[in-house]
C-alpha positions in Angstrom: 12.1 -3.2 -11.9 10.7 -5.3 -9.0 13.5 -4.9 -6.4 13.9 -7.9 -4.1 16.6 -9.1 -1.5 18.9 -10.4 -4.3 19.0 -6.8 -5.8 19.8 -5.4 -2.3 22.7 -7.9 -1.8 24.0 -7.2 -5.3 24.0 -3.4 -4.4 25.9 -4.0 -1.2 28.5 -6.1 -3.0 28.8 -3.4 -5.7 27.7 -5.8 -8.5 24.3 -4.4 -9.3 24.0 -3.8 -13.1 24.3 -0.1 -14.2 20.9 -0.1 -15.8 19.3 -1.2 -12.4 21.5 1.0 -10.2 19.8 4.3 -11.1 16.3 3.0 -10.2 17.6 1.4 -7.0 19.2 4.6 -5.8 16.1 6.6 -6.7 13.9 4.4 -4.5 16.6 4.4 -1.8 16.4 8.2 -1.8 12.7 8.6 -2.0 11.2 5.8 0.1 11.7 5.7 3.9 10.3 2.1 4.0 12.7 0.9 1.3 15.7 2.6 2.9 14.8 0.9 6.2 14.6 -2.5 4.5 18.1 -1.9 2.9 19.6 -0.9 6.3 18.2 -4.1 8.0 19.6 -6.3 5.2 22.9 -4.4 5.3 23.3 -5.1 9.0 22.8 -8.9 8.5 25.1 -8.8 5.4 27.9 -7.0 7.3 27.6 -9.4 10.3 27.8 -12.4 8.0 30.9 -11.0 6.3 32.6 -10.7 9.8 31.7 -14.3 10.6 33.2 -15.4 7.2 36.5 -13.7 8.2 36.5 -15.6 11.5 35.9 -18.8 9.6 39.0 -18.2 7.5 41.3 -18.5 10.6 43.2 -21.8 10.3 43.8 -22.7 13.9 45.5 -26.1 13.1 48.1 -24.4 10.9 48.8 -21.8 13.5 49.2 -24.4 16.1 51.6 -26.5 14.0 53.7 -23.4 13.4 53.9 -22.7 17.1 54.7 -26.4 17.8 57.7 -26.3 15.5 59.2 -23.5 17.5 59.0 -25.4 20.7 62.4 -27.0 21.4 62.1 -28.1 24.9 59.5 -30.5 26.3 59.1 -28.5 29.5 57.6 -25.6 27.5 55.2 -27.7 25.4 52.7 -28.1 28.2 52.7 -24.4 29.0 52.3 -23.5 25.4 49.6 -26.0 24.9 47.6 -24.5 27.8 48.3 -21.0 26.4 47.2 -22.0 22.9 44.0 -23.5 24.2 43.2 -20.4 26.1 43.9 -18.3 23.0 41.6 -20.4 21.0 38.9 -20.1 23.6 39.4 -16.3 23.6 39.1 -16.3 19.8 35.9 -18.4 19.8 34.1 -16.4 22.5 33.6 -13.2 20.3 32.3 -15.4 17.5 29.8 -17.1 19.8 28.7 -13.8 21.3 28.3 -12.2 17.8 26.4 -15.2 16.5 24.1 -15.2 19.6 23.5 -11.4 19.3 22.7 -11.7 15.6 20.2 -14.5 16.3 18.5 -12.6 19.1 18.3 -9.4 17.0 16.7 -11.1 14.0 14.3 -13.0 16.2 13.2 -9.8 17.9 12.7 -8.1 14.6 10.5 -11.0 13.4 8.5 -11.1 16.5 7.9 -7.4 16.9 4.4 -6.2 16.0 4.5 -4.4 12.6 3.8 -0.7 12.9 0.4 0.1 11.2 0.4 3.2 9.0 -2.7 5.2 7.9 -2.9 7.5 4.9 -6.0 9.7 4.4 -6.7 11.8 1.3 -8.3 15.2 2.0 -11.5 16.2 0.3 -11.0 17.4 -3.2 -7.6 15.8 -3.6 -6.0 12.6 -4.9 -3.2 11.2 -2.7 -0.6 8.7 -3.9 1.4 6.4 -1.7 3.9 3.6 -2.3 3.9 0.5 0.0 7.0 -1.4 1.1 6.6 -4.0 -1.6 6.5 -1.4 -4.4 2.7 -1.4 -4.7 1.3 2.0 -5.8 -2.0 3.2 -4.4 -4.0 6.3 -5.4 -6.6 7.4 -2.8 -9.6 9.4 -3.8 -11.2 12.3 -1.9 -12.0 11.4 1.8 -10.5 7.9 1.6 -8.2 6.1 4.1 -5.8 3.2 3.6 -4.3 1.3 6.6 -1.2 -0.9 6.0 1.8 -2.3 7.8 5.1 -0.4 7.6 6.6 -3.6 6.1 5.0 -6.8 4.9 6.0 -10.1 6.5 6.3 -13.3 4.6 2.9 -14.7 3.5 0.0 -12.5 2.6 0.1 -8.7 2.1 -2.9 -7.3 3.9 -4.2 -3.7 3.7 -7.6 -2.1 4.7 -9.5 0.5 2.7 -12.3 2.9 3.5 -13.4 5.0 0.5 -12.1 4.7 -3.0 -8.6 3.6 -4.2 -6.8 2.6 -7.4 -4.3 -0.2 -6.8 -1.3 -1.0 -9.0 -0.1 -4.2 -7.2 3.6 -5.1 -7.4 3.8 -8.7 -8.8 4.8 -11.3 -6.2 3.5 -14.8 -7.0 4.5 -16.1 -3.5 2.7 -13.5 -1.5 -1.0 -12.7 -2.1 -2.1 -9.1 -1.9 -5.4 -8.6 0.0 -7.6 -5.5 0.3 -10.0 -5.9 3.2 -13.1 -3.8 2.9 -15.3 -3.0 5.9 -15.5 -6.6 7.1 -17.6 -7.4 4.0 -15.2 -8.3 1.1 -11.6 -9.3 0.4 -10.2 -8.4 -3.0 -7.1 -10.6 -3.7 -4.4 -10.5 -6.3 -0.7 -11.4 -6.9 0.0 -8.5 -9.3 -2.5 -6.4 -11.2 -4.4 -3.1 -11.4 -7.9 -2.6 -10.1 -10.2 0.1 -8.6 -12.3 -0.2 -5.4 -15.1 2.1 -4.3 -16.2 1.4 -0.8 -17.3 4.5 1.1 -19.0 3.7 4.5 -22.1 5.7 3.7 -22.8 3.9 0.4 -25.1 0.8 0.3 -22.8 -0.9 -2.3 -19.1 -1.7 -2.8 -17.8 -1.5 -6.4 -14.8 -3.4 -7.7 -13.4 -2.8 -11.2 -10.6 -4.7 -12.8 -8.3 -2.9 -15.2 -5.8 -5.6 -16.1 -4.6 -9.0 -14.8 -6.8 -11.1 -12.5 -8.4 -10.7 -9.1 -10.7 -12.6 -6.8 -13.5 -11.0 -4.9 -14.6 -13.0 -1.8 -17.0 -12.5 1.1 -15.2 -12.4 4.4 -17.6 -15.0 5.8 -16.4 -17.3 3.0 -19.9 -17.9 1.6 -19.0 -16.9 -2.0 -16.4 -15.5 -4.3 -16.0 -14.4 -8.0 -13.2 -14.1 -10.4 -13.4 -11.3 -12.9 -11.6 -10.3 -16.1 -10.3 -6.9 -17.3 -13.1 -4.5 -18.1 -15.6 -6.2 -15.7 -17.1 -4.7 -12.6 -18.6 -6.3 -9.5 -21.2 -4.5 -7.4 -21.8 -5.9 -3.9 -25.0 -4.9 -2.1 -24.4 -4.6 1.7 -28.0 -5.2 2.5 -28.8 -8.3 0.3 -25.1 -9.6 0.5 -25.3 -10.3 -3.2 -22.7 -9.7 -5.9 -23.6 -8.7 -9.5 -21.2 -8.6 -12.4 -21.3 -6.4 -15.5 -19.1 -4.8 -18.2 -18.1 -1.2 -17.5 -16.6 1.9 -19.0 -13.1 2.0 -17.4 -12.5 5.7 -17.9 -15.7 6.5 -16.0 -14.6 4.4 -13.0 -10.9 5.4 -12.9 -10.8 8.9 -14.4 -10.7 10.4 -10.9 -7.1 9.1 -10.5 -6.1 11.5 -13.2 -8.1 14.4 -11.8 -11.2 13.9 -13.9 -14.9 13.4 -13.0 -16.5 11.6 -15.9 -20.2 11.1 -16.2 -21.8 9.0 -18.9 -25.6 8.9 -18.7 -25.3 9.2 -15.0 -28.5 9.8 -13.0 -28.7 12.8 -10.7 -28.2 10.6 -7.6 -24.7 9.6 -8.8 -23.9 13.1 -9.9 -24.8 14.6 -6.5 -23.0 11.9 -4.6 -19.7 12.4 -6.4 -19.9 16.2 -6.3 -20.7 16.1 -2.6 -17.7 13.9 -1.9 -15.3 15.7 -4.0 -16.1 19.2 -2.8 -17.1 18.2 0.8 -20.5 19.8 0.6 -24.1 18.7 1.4 -26.1 18.7 -1.8 -29.9 18.3 -1.4 -32.3 17.4 -4.2 -35.7 19.0 -3.7 -38.2 17.2 -5.8 -38.5 13.5 -6.9 -38.6 14.5 -10.6 -34.9 15.5 -10.3 -33.8 11.9 -9.9 -34.9 11.1 -13.5 -32.4 13.4 -15.2 -29.2 11.9 -16.7 -26.0 13.7 -17.5 -22.9 13.1 -19.7 -19.9 15.3 -19.0 -16.3 15.4 -18.1 -15.0 17.8 -15.5 -11.3 18.5 -14.7 -10.4 21.8 -13.1 -13.9 23.3 -12.8 -15.1 24.7 -9.5 -18.3 23.6 -7.8 -20.1 26.9 -8.9 -19.0 26.4 -12.5 -20.2 22.8 -12.5 -23.6 23.8 -11.1 -24.0 26.5 -13.7 -23.3 24.0 -16.5 -25.9 21.6 -15.0 -28.4 24.5 -15.0 -27.8 25.0 -18.7 -28.5 21.3 -19.6 -31.7 20.8 -17.5 -34.5 22.9 -16.1 -33.0 23.2 -12.6 -31.8 25.9 -10.3 -29.5 25.9 -7.3 -28.9 28.0 -4.2 -25.9 27.8 -1.8 -26.1 28.2 2.0 -22.6 29.2 3.3 -21.1 27.6 6.4 -22.1 28.9 9.8 -20.1 28.9 13.0 -21.6 26.8 15.8 -21.1 27.2 19.6 -18.0 25.1 19.7 -16.3 27.3 17.0 -16.6 24.6 14.3 -18.3 25.3 11.0 -21.2 23.5 9.3 -20.8 22.1 5.8 -21.8 24.3 2.9 -25.2 23.3 1.7 -26.3 23.3 -2.0 -30.0 23.0 -2.7 -31.1 21.9 -6.2 -34.7 22.2 -7.4 -36.8 22.4 -10.6 -37.3 25.7 -12.2 -40.9 26.9 -12.0 
């Protein structure tokens, strides 16, 4: 269920359908951002109800009732003055309440939105849910920056690393992923994967379902792709190339898998280095020609290296981390070379 303001109002008025109430209360319990949104709307709703109560006061009827009780002309003037003062006293709280509500809402709209940052540690996959319900999985060593709540208009986030997006559908507000001042991936509601580590020379965008648009930030070009397609953007040449792709290879990491299908040694080393946070060095140009097909799930680095040794004439050695003068530790180094 895509929860919007109408659902929140229905919940406050105790008319939310039973089949939606369970999911609503689950998100209310587990999402700080959603709970804050409900509290803000509840404040406005309660204030509006108070204003409605003030609006129900029939001052003319009250005045007529008082007038009928006046029997002597000498008291009419005094009572008239008294009634006008009472009306003024009644109106003042309404004016103050209305002014306060307007100022509060205006301040909320004008306050800069708090920017949040989520980073996935090496060797782990981290999931986060944005204020609009969008789900994001972050791969090893990746960072997502996003506002605590989205304002009306475009929903903008920034990514460094790799992430899988399941964008909550909203045809009125475009969802934009800004990548290293190079590309913008835009959608209204779909699923896609982006690989954009800073140290890589390329940015990869894979569409799982729905539609997305991949545009250069300098507005010199854009491409629309369909499910099962993959765009590679070269940071040096500034060119985009499109091709069909094996989706499981590109998105298996989200489910804790490393899947290789005829992957060259450069790709294997790159992904292993990133996942296990080690420095893997290839010693010998011949190694780059080897290709591997395998699926790894819970294997350790040593187990994977042993499997690689069994499928190719290679050997490896590991240099354990060393402590430096500032008490920090170097990365573990893995050297891979040909067997002689």
